[in-house]
C-alpha positions in Angstrom: 89.1 -28.2 293.0 86.1 -29.2 291.1 84.4 -27.6 288.3 80.8 -27.3 287.1 79.4 -26.9 283.6 75.8 -26.4 282.3 74.8 -28.8 279.5 71.5 -28.8 277.6 70.2 -31.5 275.3 67.7 -31.2 272.4 64.5 -32.7 273.7 63.7 -34.3 270.3 67.1 -35.7 269.3 68.9 -35.9 272.5 72.0 -34.2 271.0 73.8 -31.6 273.0 72.8 -28.2 272.0 74.3 -26.0 274.7 77.1 -26.1 277.2 78.4 -23.3 279.4 81.1 -23.2 281.9 83.4 -23.6 283.8 82.2 -22.6 287.3 83.5 -23.3 290.8 81.3 -25.5 292.9 80.1 -24.0 296.2 80.1 -20.4 294.8 77.6 -21.1 291.8 74.4 -23.3 292.1 72.5 -24.6 289.2 70.0 -21.7 289.1 72.8 -19.1 289.1 74.6 -20.8 286.3 71.4 -21.0 284.3 70.8 -17.4 284.8 74.2 -16.4 283.7 74.0 -18.7 280.5 71.1 -20.4 278.9 68.3 -18.3 280.3 69.7 -15.3 278.3 69.4 -17.3 275.1 65.7 -18.3 275.6 62.8 -16.3 274.4 60.6 -15.5 277.4 57.1 -17.0 277.1 58.0 -19.0 274.0 61.0 -21.2 274.9 61.4 -23.2 278.0 63.7 -25.9 279.4 62.9 -29.1 281.3 64.8 -29.1 284.7 64.8 -30.3 288.2 63.5 -28.6 291.2 66.8 -26.6 291.6 65.4 -24.3 288.9 62.0 -23.5 290.5 62.8 -19.8 290.8 62.8 -19.5 287.0 59.4 -21.1 286.7 57.1 -20.5 284.7 58.8 -18.2 282.4 61.8 -20.4 281.5 61.6 -23.6 283.2 59.2 -26.5 283.4 60.0 -28.4 286.7 58.6 -31.3 288.7 55.9 -29.9 291.0 54.4 -28.1 288.1 54.4 -30.9 285.4 51.4 -31.2 283.1 49.9 -34.6 283.6 49.6 -35.5 279.9 53.3 -34.9 279.5 54.7 -37.0 282.4 55.9 -40.0 280.2 57.7 -37.5 277.8 59.2 -35.6 280.7 60.5 -38.9 282.3 62.0 -39.8 278.9 63.7 -36.5 278.5 65.2 -36.7 282.1 66.4 -40.2 281.6 68.0 -39.1 278.3 69.9 -36.4 280.3 71.0 -38.8 283.0 72.4 -41.1 280.2 74.4 -38.1 278.8 75.8 -37.4 282.3 76.8 -41.1 282.7 78.5 -40.8 279.3 80.4 -37.7 280.4 81.6 -39.5 283.6 82.9 -42.4 281.3 85.5 -39.8 279.9 86.5 -39.2 283.4 86.8 -35.4 282.8 84.5 -34.5 285.6 85.5 -37.1 288.2 89.1 -37.8 288.1 91.8 -35.2 289.1 92.8 -33.0 286.2 96.6 -32.9 286.1 97.1 -30.4 283.3 96.6 -26.5 283.0 93.1 -25.8 284.4 92.7 -23.2 281.7 92.8 -26.2 279.2 89.9 -28.0 281.1 87.2 -26.1 279.2 88.5 -27.1 275.9 88.8 -30.8 276.9 85.2 -30.6 278.2 84.1 -29.1 274.9 85.7 -32.0 273.1 83.9 -34.6 275.4 80.5 -32.8 274.8 81.2 -33.1 270.9 82.2 -36.7 271.1 79.4 -37.6 273.4 
């Protein structure tokens, strides 16, 4: 069984500023996880997140996503997305999301939290 988490990075610093989970894959897609987590923490019309096309249903109120990018922001948007991919790669380095977890599944969330803090 795999698990999914939502992770958000600060656009300016690149530091992890939000994580939420654990969710079973196949039951929850990215947008459903966002709606159950980070969306509730954002102020409508004043705070947005950069996300991929899986979040289009939350555009434009909460999400800035690819087909609707502002031309002057394309360089910054690319930098933000690359930073997040780097963070995802670092998570994979810890092997918490890839390898079989052989301990109590209830502890997985605490281990993931430690990985987020260390990364």
